[in-house]
N, C-alpha and C positions, 0 to 999 in steps of 0.2 A: 503493499499499499504506499509506504514512503517512497519506495523507488518510483512508483507511478507519479506520485506528487512532484518528485524532483525532475523527472523527464519532462512533465508537463510545463514546468515552470522555467527550466534551463535548456532542454533539448526536445522541443516538441516534435521534431521530425523523427527522433529516435522512438519517441512514444508510438508514433503512427506505424514505424517498422515493426515495433514490437507486437502491436495489435494485429497487424496483418499476418505476422508469422503465427500468432496465436490462433487466428482464424483459419489459416491453411491446416494448422495441426488439428483443429476442431473439426473440420470437415472430414479429415482422414480417419479420426478416431470414431466420429459418428457413423461413417459408413461401416467400419469394421465391427462396431458394436451392434449395429442393426443386422449385419450378416450373422453374427453369433446368436443373437436373439432368435433369428429365423431358423437356424439350425436347431436350436433347443425346442422351438414350437413345433417344428416339423416332426422331430422325434416323438414328442408328446402326442400330438394329434393323430399321427399315423401309426403310433406304437412300433416304431422301427427298432429292430434289433441292435443293441449295442451294449457294451460293458459299462457298469456304473463309473469305473474309472475314466471313461471317455466323458461321461457327463461332468465329472469333476474338472476334467481338463478344459472343457468348454467354459464352465463357470469361472475358473481362475483366470483364463484369457479375458473373459467379458469383464471380470472386475478390474483387471489391469487396464483395459481399454477405457473404461468409465472413469477410472482415477485419472488418467491423462485427459480425458475429456473435461472433467470438472476443473482441472488445473488451467486448462485453456480458457474456460469460461471466466475463471477468477482473474485472468490476465486482462480481460475487459473491464471488469468492474469489481476490485477486491471486496468492497463493502457489501455490494448487493448479493455476492455469491459466497459470502464468507462461511455460511453453514452448509453449503452444498455438500461438501466432502463428508460432513458429519452424517448426512442421511445415507450417502453411498456406504460408509462403514457400517451403519446400522443394518442395512439391508443385506450386506455382505455377511454379516455376523449371523443373521437368521438363516441365511442360505447355507452357510457352512454347517450350522446345527442340523438342518435337514439332510445334508450330505454325509455327516460324520458317521463312521463306523467304529464301534469300540474294538479295540485291539482284544483278541481272545485271550483267555487265562493261560498262563505258561507255567504255572506251579504244578507239583506232583499232585495226584498220581499220573505216572506215565504209562503204566501197564497193569492190568487187573485180570485175575482169573475169571473165566466164565462161570466159575462155581459161586461167585458173589454177585448179587444183582446190582445192576448199574442203570442209571438214568440215560436217556437218549443224547442229552447234551454232552455227556462224557464218552459214551460208547457208540453212538450212532444207532441207526435203526435195527440193523441186523445183529449188532453186538448186544444191544439191549434185550432184544427179543430172546436171543439164545441164552443169555444170562438168566432171564426170568424162567424160561422153560427148565433149565437145569437147576437153579437154586430155589425155586418157589414151587414149581409143579413136580419136580424131582423125576422128570422123564428122562430117558437116556439120550445123551447128546455127546458128540465127540468132546474130548478134552481140548482146551484151548485158552487163549487169552485175547484180550482186546488191548491194543496200544491206543491210548486215549486221544481225544481231540487236543487236549493240552499238551500232549507230546508233539503234535503237529505244530502248534503254536510255538513251542520252545525250539523246535527245529528251524523255523523260520526266523525267530528272534535271534538266536545265537550266531546264526550265518548272515544276518543282515539281508535276508531275502525278500521280506514283505514289501519295502519300498521299490525294490528293483522290478519284482513281479508286477506291482501295480504300474510302473511306468511302461511296461511292455502291454498290459491290459488297456491302457489309456490309447492305444493305437487302434482299438477295435471299434471304430464307429460304423454307422449304417451302411457306409459304402467300402468296407474294408474286406470284402471277400477274399481278396489275395493275401490279406495280412494274416488270417488265421493260421495258415500252415507254418509261416515263419515264426510267429510269436509262440506257437505251440512248441515248435522245435527248440527254440531258444530257452523257454522255461523248463522243459523237460530235461534239456542237457545240463542246464545249471543245477537242478535238483539231483541228478544222478552223479554229479561231480563233487557235491557237498558232503562234508563229514557229519556223522551222526553225533550229537552231543553224548558225552560220556554218562551223563545221568540217565538218559533214555536207555542206552545200551545196557547199563547195569540193571535198571528196573526190569527191562525185558528179560534178561538172563535170569534174574531172580524168580520170575514167575514161571519161565521154562523149567527151571530146575524143581521148583515146587510142584509142578504138574507132571514131572518125570517126562519131559519132552525134549531134553537137551540133546538127545541122539535121534529124535524122531523125524519123519518126513512130514512137512507142513503143507497145508493149504492157506496161502496168503491172499486175502480178499479185502475188498473195500467195505466200510460200514459207515458211509458218510451220514451226516444229520440230515433227515428229510430226503434221503436219497430217492425213495420210491413214493413220494407223495405227489407234489404239485406237477412235476415233470419225471418221466421214466428216464432212468440213467442205465437201463438194461444194455449190457454190452459195451458201455462207454468207459468204464473203469477196469483196470487190470485185474485178472484173477490168475494166480499162479499156483500150480499143483506140484506136489512131489518136490518140495524145496527142502533141502537139508537144513536142519536147524542152524547150523553154523553159518548159513548164507542168508539169514533172515533180514539182514541190514539192506542188501542190494534188492532183495524182493520187496521189502517195505517201501523203499524209496521208488521202485517202479510203480507201486500202486499210487503213491503220492503224486508221481509225475503224471499218472494218467488222469488225475484231476484237470490237468490242463491240456488234454488231447485236444485236436482241432474239433472233432465232433462235440466233445463235452463243452468247449467254449462257445460253440454255436448255439447249443441247447440252452445254455445259461444265458 
């Protein structure tokens, strides 16, 4: 505001140049903002398939463009538009609240026997059902264990994978048919190359030994939360049979990686 006053008093031509530059900047940001709003509206109205990370990507771009737009308006009249950016920050705050996803728990337990009943949030649909049949109904079921959803969270956290995976998923917009294969390969390769945290390894071996499965041949399958509810994931996630117990880590990572197969990403 003081800068504008000084220009007006001593260098009026400079003030005109500054306002013209701000006007050109304003026009550019306005066009970009409207394009982003149109993209978001089209996705909503036509229910176009895209990953939530792509929606977040569009929102953060839109917020950035509007921030620059309000700065340009303030260059014309600092007093009149003094509160404009406060409104932008207010709406941005509520938009972030709507898009925020809580990080999943990463504390133990990381593995539990099917002989103890577990809720679905911890063991997924299949694991929870099997544990109920065995522990509550006392019907014959194969011996086994569940590697919990919290183990998956810990795996991502310890290897700083979540933010990187989200950056890959942000590429999956409505017109990204050609991107699904590449994004899937990138994420799956990264998961397979990543080390398993020692705490998870120790927890799994402890349950394998307690169930006398340390020398057994295992079936390693997915048990994702809500896997068989709103959408069918049949055949999308990896199932591995006749896996020597000593090789469970690689088999488990193969199942985790299959969560990001191209087909599963398209369904999601």
